[in-house]
Backbone as CSV, one residue per row, in Angstrom:
resi,resn,N_x,N_y,N_z,CA_x,CA_y,CA_z,C_x,C_y,C_z
1,MET,11.877,71.595,143.120,11.266,70.540,143.888,10.204,71.142,144.792
2,GLY,9.002,70.768,144.572,7.917,71.317,145.358,7.306,70.292,146.285
3,ALA,6.025,70.491,146.566,5.311,69.616,147.490,5.175,68.204,146.939
4,ASN,5.281,68.052,145.638,5.152,66.729,145.022,6.509,66.106,144.715
5,ASP,7.516,66.440,145.476,8.875,65.928,145.274,8.884,64.414,145.488
6,PRO,9.196,63.632,144.458,9.167,62.175,144.596,10.467,61.578,145.156
7,HIS,11.484,62.404,145.380,12.791,61.888,145.769,12.857,61.486,147.234
8,ILE,13.733,60.529,147.493,14.064,60.145,148.865,15.354,60.877,149.195
9,HIS,15.374,61.542,150.331,16.478,62.416,150.726,17.254,61.835,151.905
10,VAL,18.315,62.545,152.288,19.120,62.241,153.470,18.961,63.422,154.418
11,GLN,18.823,63.139,155.710,18.772,64.227,156.678,20.092,64.989,156.647
12,SER,20.050,66.267,156.983,21.264,67.083,156.935,22.328,66.554,157.887
13,LYS,21.909,65.963,159.003,22.852,65.311,159.914,22.932,63.839,159.506
14,ALA,23.556,63.578,158.383,23.543,62.250,157.776,24.142,61.160,158.658
15,VAL,25.112,61.494,159.465,25.783,60.481,160.276,25.011,60.192,161.567
16,HIS,24.237,61.136,162.037,23.488,60.971,163.282,22.085,60.495,162.954
17,ASP,21.614,59.516,163.703,20.305,58.947,163.424,19.368,59.210,164.598
18,ASP,18.427,60.140,164.425,17.480,60.472,165.483,16.607,59.281,165.849
19,ALA,16.251,58.465,164.869,15.403,57.304,165.143,16.144,56.299,166.030
20,ALA,17.434,56.125,165.800,18.210,55.198,166.634,18.275,55.698,168.074
21,ALA,18.485,56.994,168.254,18.514,57.560,169.607,17.151,57.396,170.268
22,ARG,16.096,57.598,169.524,14.744,57.428,170.046,14.527,55.984,170.494
23,ASN,14.997,55.020,169.704,14.844,53.605,170.053,15.607,53.250,171.322
24,VAL,16.801,53.826,171.494,17.576,53.572,172.711,16.824,54.104,173.928
25,LEU,16.302,55.316,173.842,15.539,55.890,174.953,14.299,55.054,175.250
26,ALA,13.633,54.614,174.204,12.420,53.825,174.399,12.730,52.489,175.068
27,SER,13.792,51.822,174.635,14.115,50.518,175.220,14.717,50.638,176.611
28,THR,15.406,51.729,176.887,16.038,51.908,178.189,15.067,52.422,179.240
29,PHE,14.320,53.450,178.894,13.483,54.126,179.883,11.985,53.956,179.642
30,GLY,11.603,53.349,178.545,10.189,53.213,178.240,9.570,54.510,177.749
31,LEU,10.412,55.431,177.319,9.940,56.718,176.814,10.105,56.743,175.303
32,ALA,9.123,57.276,174.625,9.227,57.378,173.174,8.795,58.768,172.737
33,GLY,9.762,59.589,172.398,9.456,60.922,171.896,9.049,60.864,170.445
34,ASP,8.313,61.848,170.026,7.889,61.920,168.631,9.040,62.363,167.748
35,LEU,9.122,61.752,166.577,10.077,62.212,165.577,9.486,63.443,164.906
36,PRO,10.324,64.351,164.426,9.792,65.553,163.779,9.046,65.186,162.497
37,SER,8.009,65.957,162.171,7.267,65.662,160.952,8.045,66.114,159.718
38,LEU,8.761,67.247,159.823,9.601,67.740,158.731,11.045,67.795,159.204
39,VAL,11.967,67.431,158.325,13.389,67.460,158.669,14.166,68.199,157.584
40,ALA,15.284,68.789,157.987,16.191,69.423,157.028,16.975,68.332,156.311
41,THR,17.203,68.527,155.034,17.908,67.524,154.238,19.257,68.046,153.757
42,GLY,20.052,67.144,153.233,21.361,67.496,152.709,21.311,68.448,151.532
43,CYS,20.202,68.464,150.817,20.073,69.358,149.661,19.459,70.698,150.043
44,GLY,19.124,70.872,151.317,18.606,72.150,151.780,17.096,72.245,151.874
45,LEU,16.382,71.205,151.476,14.925,71.217,151.579,14.487,70.764,152.967
46,ARG,13.245,71.031,153.299,12.592,70.455,154.471,11.519,69.521,153.928
47,VAL,11.640,68.245,154.253,10.710,67.244,153.733,10.173,66.406,154.885
48,PRO,9.082,65.681,154.664,8.590,64.777,155.704,9.659,63.736,156.053
49,TYR,9.738,63.407,157.340,10.715,62.422,157.808,10.593,61.123,157.013
50,ALA,9.371,60.759,156.653,9.137,59.519,155.916,9.781,59.524,154.527
51,MET,10.173,60.694,154.031,10.799,60.794,152.708,12.323,60.866,152.810
52,THR,12.869,60.379,153.932,14.325,60.343,154.111,14.764,58.914,154.415
53,SER,16.022,58.663,154.158,16.591,57.361,154.466,18.097,57.510,154.665
54,PRO,18.669,56.756,155.601,20.119,56.748,155.757,20.796,55.716,154.839
55,ARG,19.984,54.926,154.124,20.510,53.836,153.298,20.823,54.323,151.890
56,PRO,22.067,54.167,151.449,22.471,54.646,150.120,21.629,54.078,148.981
57,ASP,21.183,52.841,149.097,20.420,52.226,148.014,19.007,52.791,147.881
58,GLN,18.559,53.584,148.859,17.212,54.139,148.799,17.177,55.630,148.474
59,VAL,18.293,56.328,148.623,18.322,57.785,148.410,18.383,58.081,146.916
60,THR,17.401,58.872,146.436,17.337,59.182,145.006,17.702,60.632,144.685
61,CYS,17.823,61.488,145.686,18.199,62.889,145.471,19.722,62.962,145.324
62,LEU,20.191,63.398,144.159,21.628,63.439,143.887,22.371,64.364,144.852
63,ALA,21.805,65.534,145.133,22.463,66.471,146.046,22.564,65.876,147.453
64,CYS,21.559,65.141,147.872,21.603,64.497,149.193,22.634,63.367,149.216
65,ARG,22.753,62.643,148.119,23.755,61.575,148.049,25.155,62.175,148.195
66,GLU,25.403,63.295,147.494,26.704,63.958,147.577,26.955,64.476,148.995
67,HIS,25.925,65.034,149.613,26.045,65.529,150.989,26.387,64.381,151.937
68,ALA,25.671,63.278,151.828,25.906,62.135,152.708,27.311,61.570,152.507
69,GLN,27.769,61.531,151.273,29.124,61.041,151.001,30.146,61.917,151.718
70,ARG,30.015,63.232,151.584,30.942,64.162,152.257,30.880,64.007,153.774
71,GLU,29.679,63.884,154.322,29.518,63.771,155.773,30.160,62.486,156.305
72,HIS,29.981,61.380,155.610,30.570,60.122,156.063,32.097,60.155,155.956
73,LEU,32.627,60.774,154.907,34.081,60.906,154.785,34.643,61.816,155.882
74,ARG,33.950,62.917,156.160,34.372,63.832,157.223,34.349,63.130,158.573
75,PHE,33.301,62.369,158.828,33.183,61.657,160.098,34.266,60.591,160.229
76,ALA,34.587,59.907,159.139,35.642,58.885,159.165,36.976,59.505,159.574
77,GLU,37.306,60.659,158.986,38.551,61.348,159.344,38.549,61.760,160.809
78,GLU,37.420,62.266,161.278,37.314,62.724,162.666,37.471,61.562,163.650
79,VAL,36.844,60.433,163.353,36.956,59.258,164.227,38.401,58.784,164.292
80,GLU,39.053,58.708,163.149,40.462,58.274,163.149,41.335,59.232,163.945
81,ARG,41.144,60.514,163.734,41.950,61.514,164.443,41.717,61.438,165.945
82,LEU,40.474,61.359,166.357,40.169,61.324,167.791,40.628,60.031,168.446
83,SER,40.614,58.927,167.717,41.037,57.648,168.303,42.541,57.612,168.585
84,ARG,43.288,58.494,167.917,44.748,58.532,168.135,45.146,59.484,169.264
85,MET,44.165,60.220,169.796,44.480,61.189,170.854,44.649,60.484,172.192
86,ALA,45.517,61.030,173.027,45.729,60.486,174.365,44.421,60.533,175.141
87,GLY,44.112,59.463,175.838,42.907,59.405,176.647,41.657,58.996,175.889
88,SER,41.792,58.655,174.616,40.636,58.251,173.829,40.048,56.960,174.388
89,THR,38.726,56.863,174.371,38.071,55.650,174.876,38.052,54.522,173.849
90,ILE,38.444,54.817,172.614,38.572,53.770,171.612,40.011,53.736,171.126
91,SER,40.453,52.556,170.790,41.835,52.392,170.335,41.969,52.873,168.886
92,PRO,43.207,53.146,168.457,43.412,53.509,167.051,42.888,52.435,166.093
93,GLU,43.013,51.167,166.487,42.509,50.076,165.639,40.989,50.129,165.535
94,GLN,40.305,50.358,166.651,38.855,50.482,166.623,38.440,51.703,165.798
95,GLY,39.182,52.782,165.934,38.904,53.984,165.161,39.076,53.741,163.682
96,ARG,40.114,52.998,163.320,40.353,52.685,161.906,39.217,51.833,161.347
97,LEU,38.757,50.849,162.135,37.659,49.994,161.676,36.371,50.802,161.478
98,ALA,36.072,51.685,162.428,34.879,52.529,162.308,35.010,53.461,161.103
99,ALA,36.184,54.035,160.925,36.418,54.934,159.795,36.268,54.178,158.473
100,ASP,36.779,52.956,158.418,36.641,52.156,157.199,35.172,51.873,156.875
101,ARG,34.365,51.613,157.914,32.931,51.389,157.689,32.287,52.644,157.091
102,HIS,32.629,53.808,157.629,32.033,55.047,157.121,32.535,55.369,155.712
103,ARG,33.775,55.046,155.425,34.267,55.240,154.055,33.533,54.318,153.086
104,GLY,33.211,53.114,153.548,32.435,52.190,152.722,31.041,52.728,152.439
105,VAL,30.407,53.303,153.458,29.087,53.912,153.260,29.205,55.092,152.288
106,ALA,30.253,55.898,152.444,30.469,57.034,151.539,30.620,56.546,150.103
107,ARG,31.344,55.455,149.914,31.503,54.880,148.565,30.152,54.459,147.992
108,ARG,29.313,53.864,148.835,27.985,53.450,148.369,27.118,54.643,147.987
109,PHE,27.291,55.789,148.687,26.544,56.985,148.301,27.060,57.553,146.981
110,SER,28.321,57.319,146.653,28.866,57.862,145.401,28.487,57.013,144.196
111,ASP,28.092,55.762,144.435,27.626,54.887,143.336,26.275,55.393,142.865
112,THR,26.128,55.530,141.567,24.832,55.992,141.052,24.154,54.946,140.223
């Protein structure tokens, strides 16, 4: 895959969305930082941010789809585990619901 890579990728931090954090900062404080021009992807490439998507129906790179599936499953387990810990700010039920959503996203990444 070279400079003419036609695939849509997933950022290596598939569960975290830099654009969403940027939007929160912009709406809260009126500040808008620049998004990076190149980002690391789940398949190990660095591609333009515009060639990435968090949406399973848009990602065409198979290695990135597999990476995103693993990341969402890992995050689902972590949310469930942390929600059961004493002092957690979310209840086990809320943790289960969030984990189920991430498992659903992982399933969508596994569909080809």
